[in-house]
Structures are given as structure tokens and as C-alpha cells.
C-alpha positions as CSV (number, residue, x, y, z in Angstrom):
1,X,-66.1,-35.6,-7.8
2,X,-67.4,-39.0,-7.2
3,X,-68.2,-41.5,-10.0
4,X,-71.3,-42.8,-8.1
5,X,-74.5,-42.5,-10.2
6,X,-76.9,-40.4,-8.1
7,X,-80.6,-40.1,-8.6
8,X,-81.5,-36.5,-9.4
9,X,-84.1,-34.8,-7.2
10,X,-85.9,-31.5,-6.8
11,X,-86.2,-30.1,-3.3
12,X,-88.9,-27.5,-2.9
13,X,-88.4,-25.2,0.1
14,X,-91.8,-23.5,0.7
15,X,-93.5,-21.0,3.1
16,X,-93.6,-17.3,3.7
17,X,-91.3,-14.5,2.7
18,X,-88.4,-14.3,5.2
19,X,-88.9,-17.8,6.5
20,X,-85.3,-18.3,5.3
21,X,-86.1,-20.4,2.2
22,X,-83.3,-18.7,0.2
23,X,-80.9,-18.6,3.1
24,X,-81.3,-22.3,3.8
25,X,-81.1,-23.0,0.0
26,X,-77.8,-21.0,-0.3
27,X,-76.2,-22.8,2.6
28,X,-77.5,-26.2,1.5
29,X,-76.2,-25.9,-2.0
30,X,-72.8,-24.7,-0.8
31,X,-72.5,-27.6,1.6
32,X,-73.5,-30.2,-1.0
33,X,-70.9,-28.8,-3.5
34,X,-68.1,-28.4,-1.0
35,X,-68.5,-31.5,1.1
36,X,-69.9,-34.0,-1.4
37,X,-68.6,-32.6,-4.7
38,X,-72.0,-32.6,-6.3
39,X,-73.3,-29.6,-8.2
40,X,-76.9,-28.6,-7.5
41,X,-78.9,-26.1,-9.5
42,X,-80.6,-23.4,-7.5
43,X,-83.9,-21.7,-8.5
44,X,-85.1,-18.9,-6.3
45,X,-88.4,-17.1,-6.7
46,X,-86.8,-13.6,-6.6
47,X,-84.5,-14.4,-9.4
48,X,-87.1,-16.3,-11.5
49,X,-89.7,-13.6,-11.0
50,X,-87.3,-10.8,-12.1
51,X,-86.1,-12.7,-15.2
52,X,-87.9,-15.7,-16.8
53,X,-91.3,-14.9,-15.3
54,X,-91.1,-11.1,-15.2
55,X,-94.4,-11.0,-17.3
56,X,-96.3,-12.5,-14.3
57,X,-98.0,-10.7,-11.4
58,X,-99.3,-12.2,-8.2
59,X,-102.8,-13.2,-9.1
60,X,-103.7,-16.8,-8.4
61,X,-103.6,-17.6,-12.2
62,X,-100.1,-16.0,-12.6
63,X,-98.8,-17.8,-9.5
64,X,-99.9,-21.1,-11.1
65,X,-98.2,-20.1,-14.4
66,X,-95.0,-19.3,-12.5
67,X,-95.0,-22.7,-10.7
68,X,-95.9,-24.6,-13.9
69,X,-92.9,-23.0,-15.7
70,X,-90.6,-23.7,-12.8
71,X,-91.7,-27.3,-12.4
72,X,-91.0,-27.9,-16.1
73,X,-87.5,-26.4,-15.7
74,X,-86.9,-28.6,-12.7
75,X,-88.2,-31.7,-14.5
76,X,-85.9,-31.0,-17.5
77,X,-82.9,-30.5,-15.3
78,X,-83.7,-33.7,-13.4
79,X,-84.1,-35.7,-16.6
80,X,-80.6,-34.4,-17.6
81,X,-79.2,-35.7,-14.3
82,X,-79.2,-32.4,-12.4
83,X,-80.6,-31.9,-9.0
84,X,-82.4,-28.7,-8.0
85,X,-83.0,-26.8,-4.8
86,X,-86.1,-24.6,-5.5
87,X,-87.2,-21.8,-3.1
88,X,-90.7,-20.7,-3.7
89,X,-93.7,-19.5,-1.6
90,X,-96.0,-21.9,-3.5
91,X,-99.1,-21.0,-1.4
92,X,-101.7,-23.2,-2.9
93,X,-102.0,-27.0,-2.5
94,X,-102.9,-27.1,-6.2
95,X,-99.6,-25.5,-7.1
96,X,-97.6,-28.1,-5.1
97,X,-99.7,-30.8,-6.8
98,X,-98.6,-29.4,-10.2
99,X,-95.0,-29.7,-9.0
100,X,-95.6,-33.3,-7.8
101,X,-97.2,-34.2,-11.1
102,X,-94.4,-32.7,-13.2
103,X,-91.4,-33.8,-11.1
104,X,-90.8,-37.4,-10.4
105,X,-88.5,-37.0,-7.4
106,X,-89.9,-34.0,-5.6
107,X,-89.0,-33.4,-2.0
108,X,-91.4,-31.0,-0.3
109,X,-89.9,-29.0,2.6
110,X,-92.1,-26.8,4.8
111,X,-90.2,-24.1,6.6
112,X,-92.4,-23.6,9.6
113,X,-91.9,-20.2,11.0
114,X,-94.4,-17.9,12.7
115,X,-95.6,-14.9,10.7
116,X,-94.3,-12.6,13.5
117,X,-90.8,-13.9,13.1
118,X,-90.9,-13.5,9.3
119,X,-92.1,-9.9,9.7
120,X,-89.3,-9.1,12.1
121,X,-86.7,-10.5,9.6
122,X,-88.2,-8.5,6.7
123,X,-85.6,-5.8,5.8
124,X,-87.6,-4.9,2.6
125,X,-90.7,-3.9,4.6
126,X,-92.9,-6.1,2.4
127,X,-95.2,-7.1,5.2
128,X,-95.7,-3.5,6.3
129,X,-96.4,-2.5,2.7
130,X,-98.9,-5.4,2.4
131,X,-100.7,-4.4,5.6
132,X,-100.9,-0.9,4.2
133,X,-102.4,-2.3,1.0
134,X,-99.5,-1.1,-1.0
135,X,-98.9,-4.7,-2.1
136,X,-102.0,-6.8,-3.2
137,X,-102.3,-10.6,-3.0
138,X,-99.5,-10.8,-0.4
139,X,-99.3,-14.3,1.0
140,X,-100.7,-14.7,4.5
141,X,-101.7,-11.0,4.7
142,X,-104.2,-10.5,1.9
143,X,-104.0,-14.0,0.3
144,X,-103.9,-17.5,1.7
145,X,-101.2,-20.1,2.2
146,X,-102.6,-23.6,2.3
147,X,-100.3,-25.4,4.8
148,X,-98.8,-28.6,3.3
149,X,-100.6,-31.7,4.7
150,X,-97.7,-34.2,4.4
151,X,-94.4,-32.5,3.6
152,X,-91.4,-34.7,3.4
153,X,-89.5,-32.5,5.9
154,X,-90.4,-29.7,8.3
155,X,-87.8,-27.2,9.3
156,X,-88.5,-25.0,12.3
157,X,-86.4,-22.0,11.2
158,X,-87.5,-19.9,14.1
159,X,-86.0,-22.4,16.6
160,X,-83.2,-24.0,14.5
161,X,-80.0,-22.5,13.4
162,X,-79.4,-22.4,9.6
163,X,-76.8,-25.2,10.2
164,X,-79.3,-27.4,12.1
165,X,-81.8,-26.9,9.3
166,X,-79.3,-27.7,6.6
167,X,-78.0,-30.7,8.4
168,X,-81.6,-32.1,8.6
169,X,-81.8,-31.8,4.8
170,X,-78.4,-33.3,4.3
171,X,-79.4,-36.3,6.5
172,X,-82.5,-36.8,4.4
173,X,-80.6,-36.6,1.1
174,X,-77.9,-38.9,2.4
175,X,-80.4,-41.6,3.2
176,X,-82.8,-41.2,0.3
177,X,-80.6,-40.0,-2.5
178,X,-77.1,-41.1,-1.5
179,X,-75.5,-37.7,-2.0
């Protein structure tokens, strides 16, 4: 472990289910820990939804509550010197604004990937269920996703390998946060 004082950050990976938010997050955290000796906390929507926020559904109001809670956790971790990689769909600009207002060093990463590619990757058949109306308020099928206007980083996960995407993030963090 290095004794260099690093500025904590929260990196929000956002876009649709199966755009590889969690996959990129897993590989990024592993690389930061193994190659830089820096521990990074990881928050993933699947895990948060099934534990801390299990009382919430997928209405717009509940999605806002989910992100408000998550942003407060990220802010608290950052204030205690911990950096966070957060993987959340975060479909509304107002939700991302909540995160930006609550987290001083938020890095917004948009995982650009066509819907068709996300659907092909979907081993849980969520998109099929959403198209059959078995799942309500499913992002980009029966609910909206407001594309970020000025994300800090755009990853093209349908064209880049996981390694290429992770290396883009590492380069950004190395320049901006001296990991």
C-alpha cells in the first residue's frame, strides 16, 4: 500500500441492464486493488436492491429514493476517505443530479451500448419479460432513460473489450485522482 494521500471519488457507471456496468465495475475494482494497492468499495444495484433497498419497487418515486440512499452512502464513504465504484441504471437526469448534489467528486460514466446488444447478453430474460409486460417500468422498454448530456467518460461496451473499457477508466483516474 502506498502512503500517498489520495482524493476519494465515486464513479457512477450507468446505462441499461446488460450494458456491462457490473462486469466493468468488477474488473476495475480488481485492477485498482491488485495493481495500485488501493481498496475501492463497490456498490451494485442488484445487491443494493435485494438488501438495503428491498422495500423499494421500480416506480419513479422509488427509483429516486434508491438513488438518494445510495448517494448518501457514497458521500459518507468518500468523507471517510473511501472511493466507490457504483453501478446503477439511474435512468433520469434528476436522479443523476441528486448524485451530483450529494457527492463532491462524482465521475459519471455512460456505458454506451445498443439495446439490441444488451438484449442479446441478457441471460435472465428480463427484456423478454418486459416486452411481454411481465415486468413493469422496465428501463428503455416501458420506461425512459434520459441519456446523460455531459458524462465524464463514455465507454462503448459493444465495441470495446472489458480490458479496453477498464483501461480508459484507469487512465482517467490516474490523471484526475492519482490512483
